[in-house]
C-alpha positions in Angstrom: 18.1 8.3 -1.2 15.6 11.2 -2.7 15.2 10.6 -6.0 13.8 13.9 -6.8 15.3 17.6 -5.9 13.7 20.1 -3.5 14.8 23.0 -5.1 14.6 22.4 -9.1 11.3 22.6 -11.5 10.2 20.0 -13.7 9.9 20.1 -17.4 7.2 19.0 -19.6 8.4 17.5 -22.4 7.6 14.8 -25.1 10.3 12.9 -26.9 8.2 11.2 -29.4 6.3 12.3 -32.6 6.4 12.8 -36.0 5.0 15.5 -38.9 4.8 15.3 -42.6 8.4 14.8 -42.8 8.0 11.2 -42.1 4.2 10.1 -41.4 2.7 12.3 -39.3 -0.5 14.3 -40.2 0.7 17.6 -39.2 3.6 20.3 -40.5 6.5 20.4 -37.9 5.3 23.9 -37.7 1.7 23.2 -36.3 2.7 20.2 -34.3 4.9 22.6 -32.8 2.0 24.8 -32.2 0.1 22.3 -31.0 2.4 20.8 -28.1 3.1 24.6 -26.9 -0.6 25.4 -26.6 -0.6 22.4 -24.4 1.5 23.6 -21.7 4.4 21.7 -23.3 8.2 23.5 -22.4 10.0 21.2 -24.8 9.6 18.5 -27.7 11.9 16.6 -30.1 10.5 15.9 -33.4 11.2 12.8 -34.2 10.6 11.8 -37.6 11.5 8.2 -39.1 14.9 8.2 -40.5 16.0 11.8 -40.8 17.3 13.8 -37.6 15.3 17.4 -36.9 16.8 20.7 -36.5 19.4 21.4 -33.4 18.1 22.6 -30.0 16.5 26.0 -30.6 13.8 27.7 -29.0 10.4 29.0 -30.7 8.2 31.1 -28.7 9.5 29.7 -25.3 9.7 25.9 -26.3 12.7 24.1 -26.6 12.9 21.6 -29.4 15.4 19.0 -29.1 17.2 17.7 -32.1 15.1 13.5 -32.6 15.2 11.0 -34.8 13.1 7.7 -34.8 15.3 4.1 -35.8 13.8 1.4 -36.7 14.8 -2.4 -37.4 12.7 -5.2 -38.7 13.9 -9.0 -36.9 12.5 -12.1 -37.6 10.0 -12.3 -35.1 9.8 -8.5 -33.4 10.7 -5.1 -34.3 13.3 -2.5 -32.3 12.4 1.1 -32.7 14.6 3.6 -31.1 14.4 7.4 -30.9 17.6 9.7 -30.4 17.2 12.8 -28.4 19.7 15.4 -28.5 22.6 14.1 -30.9 24.5 16.0 -34.1 23.2 15.5 -37.4 26.1 13.4 -38.0 24.4 10.7 -37.0 23.8 9.7 -40.2 26.4 11.0 -42.1 28.0 7.2 -42.4 24.9 5.7 -43.5 22.3 3.7 -41.2 23.3 2.2 -38.6 23.2 -1.5 -39.3 21.7 -3.0 -36.0 20.1 -1.9 -32.7 23.4 -1.7 -30.6 25.0 0.5 -33.3 22.1 2.8 -33.3 22.5 3.3 -29.9 26.2 3.5 -29.6 26.1 6.5 -33.0 23.2 8.1 -31.1 25.6 8.7 -28.0 28.9 8.8 -29.8 26.9 11.9 -31.6 26.2 13.6 -28.5 22.1 11.9 -27.5 20.7 9.5 -25.8 18.7 6.9 -26.6 15.3 5.4 -25.8 13.1 2.0 -26.8 10.2 2.7 -28.3 6.9 0.8 -27.7 8.6 -2.9 -26.4 5.3 -4.2 -26.2 3.6 -3.2 -29.2 7.1 -3.9 -30.7 6.8 -7.5 -28.9 10.4 -7.7 -27.9 11.2 -10.0 -26.2 13.5 -10.1 -22.6 16.6 -11.7 -24.9 16.7 -8.9 -27.0 16.2 -6.7 -24.1 18.7 -7.9 -22.7 20.9 -7.3 -25.4 20.5 -3.7 -25.9 22.8 -1.9 -23.7 23.3 2.0 -22.7 19.6 2.6 -23.2 18.6 6.0 -21.3 15.4 4.9 -21.2 12.6 2.7 -22.3 8.9 3.8 -22.9 6.3 2.1 -20.0 3.3 3.9 -22.1 3.1 4.9 -25.9 0.1 6.6 -26.8 -1.0 5.8 -30.6 -0.4 1.7 -29.8 -3.6 1.4 -28.9 -7.2 2.3 -30.2 -8.6 3.2 -32.8 -5.3 2.9 -35.1 -3.4 -0.5 -33.0 -4.3 -3.2 -30.8 -4.1 -2.2 -27.0 -0.5 -2.9 -26.7 -0.3 0.7 -25.6 1.6 0.1 -21.6 4.7 -2.1 -21.9 5.0 -2.1 -17.7 4.2 -5.8 -17.4 7.2 -6.7 -19.5 9.9 -4.2 -18.2 8.6 -5.6 -15.1 9.7 -9.0 -16.5 12.7 -7.6 -17.5 13.5 -6.1 -14.4 13.1 -9.1 -12.5 15.9 -10.5 -14.7 18.4 -7.7 -14.4 17.3 -5.7 -17.1 16.0 -2.9 -15.4 15.2 0.3 -18.0 14.4 3.9 -16.7 10.7 4.3 -17.5 9.2 7.3 -20.3 6.1 8.0 -21.6 5.6 9.4 -24.8 2.4 9.9 -27.5 4.4 8.6 -30.6 2.1 11.2 -32.3 0.9 10.3 -35.9 -2.7 11.5 -36.5 -3.2 14.2 -34.1 -6.8 15.1 -33.4 -7.3 14.3 -29.9 -6.2 11.1 -31.2 -2.1 10.2 -30.1 -1.5 13.9 -29.1 -0.9 16.0 -25.9 -1.9 12.6 -23.4 1.0 10.8 -22.5 4.9 12.6 -21.8 8.0 12.9 -19.7 8.4 15.1 -16.4 11.9 16.1 -16.3 13.8 17.7 -13.0 16.4 20.0 -14.2 17.9 24.0 -13.0 17.0 24.9 -16.6 15.4 24.2 -19.3 18.7 23.8 -21.6 19.3 20.7 -23.5 22.4 19.9 -21.5 20.5 20.5 -18.5 17.9 18.3 -19.8 20.3 15.7 -20.9 22.3 15.7 -17.6 18.7 15.2 -15.7 18.1 12.1 -17.7 21.2 10.6 -17.3 21.0 11.1 -13.6 17.1 9.5 -13.6 15.5 12.8 -12.4 12.0 12.1 -14.7 8.9 10.5 -14.2 6.3 9.4 -16.8 2.6 10.5 -16.3 -0.8 11.3 -18.1 -1.5 14.1 -15.7 -0.5 12.5 -12.0 2.2 14.5 -10.7 5.2 12.9 -8.2 5.9 15.8 -5.8 9.1 13.2 -4.2 10.0 9.6 -3.7 12.5 8.6 -1.2 13.9 5.1 -0.1 15.1 5.3 3.4 15.7 2.6 6.1 13.6 0.3 4.1 10.5 2.4 3.5 10.1 3.9 0.1 8.3 7.2 0.4 5.6 9.0 -1.9 4.4 12.5 -2.0 2.1 13.1 -4.9 -1.1 14.9 -6.5 -4.4 14.0 -5.4 -5.0 10.4 -6.6 -7.4 7.2 -6.3 -4.7 4.7 -6.1 -1.0 4.3 -5.6 0.5 1.2 -6.2 3.6 -0.7 -6.0 5.2 -3.5 -8.2 8.6 -5.5 -8.2 10.0 -8.7 -8.9 8.3 -10.1 -6.4 4.5 -11.8 -7.6 2.6 -11.1 -4.6 3.6 -8.9 -0.9 1.4 -7.5 1.3 0.7 -3.5 1.5 0.8 -3.7 -2.6 -2.3 -0.9 -3.1 -3.2 2.4 -1.2 -6.7 3.1 -2.6 -8.8 6.2 -1.1 -10.0 9.5 -2.1 -7.7 12.5 -2.8 -4.2 10.7 -1.6 -1.5 12.7 -1.8 1.3 10.4 0.6 2.0 6.8 0.8 4.4 4.2 2.1 5.7 0.9 1.3 7.9 -1.4 3.2 10.1 -2.9 0.9 10.9 -6.2 1.8 14.6 -7.8 1.8 13.6 -10.3 -1.3 12.5 -7.3 -3.8 15.4 -6.2 -6.2 13.6 -3.1 -7.3 10.5 -1.8 -6.4 8.5 1.3 -8.9 5.1 3.4 -8.2 2.4 3.9 -10.3 -0.4 7.0 -9.1 -3.8 6.5 -10.5 -6.0 9.2 -10.3 -9.7 10.1 -10.4 -10.0 10.2 -14.0 -8.3 6.9 -15.0 -4.8 8.5 -15.4 -1.6 7.1 -14.6 1.7 8.0 -13.6 4.9 5.5 -13.3 8.4 6.1 -11.4 11.5 3.9 -13.0 11.9 1.1 -11.2 14.4 1.8 -8.0 16.7 -0.6 -6.5 17.6 -0.6 -3.3 21.0 -0.2 -2.0 22.4 -3.8 0.4 
């Protein structure tokens, strides 16, 4: 089983960011220019409770329609971004619950992503109740210093969820509000698709052809005969995680690693991979569920 294709390009994107339409520091035009200048192929402007313009290109970069919806529960919050839906999402009012939001996003042609679950203090119960999400943010740039406590990394929480049967694919996003190098152009998703169009990107997301990163690249992931093989850009560490709290050979470390291999244990119900480069930046695969 190969996770990625050998004959399709990867496109760099950010699917969570804010502008002066809600609580961001830059105008939509300024934010779009910044991301285009930093080599992004696509973005979604996901201002709070507002659906942005339909899919279109601006100077070669694809802008997807986006929105962020928010819900306050008794001991936590649930934030969702929708990408690719039509502006009819809010025609009948604001969705009453997180699940209604997910259902509405999908009914209007979009995909829903769970935002910053660690920052949101999401519990396993709440995560397990959310159905038909396309992904969850494993890393959210703004959810740490200097404007937040250090809850940017949701990988441990999402591992607990996966261990208990609630498996989410992983994306990373900036959730940019402040810009100025603080929370912009740092964490993103690489989507492998045959073309840079909304339909092609959404189809690729449906098929799991993406990974989360701050810079390191996955070239290929394959699982065959119980061996998980990784090809990647040069890294200092390749780390494997699963539902087991301990297992042999979990970490490969060295200078300029571009290949790694892990023997999947019989009791492992999922395995995921983290790449760490010499600058300390990470990339995260989605959890891979072995066929047995």
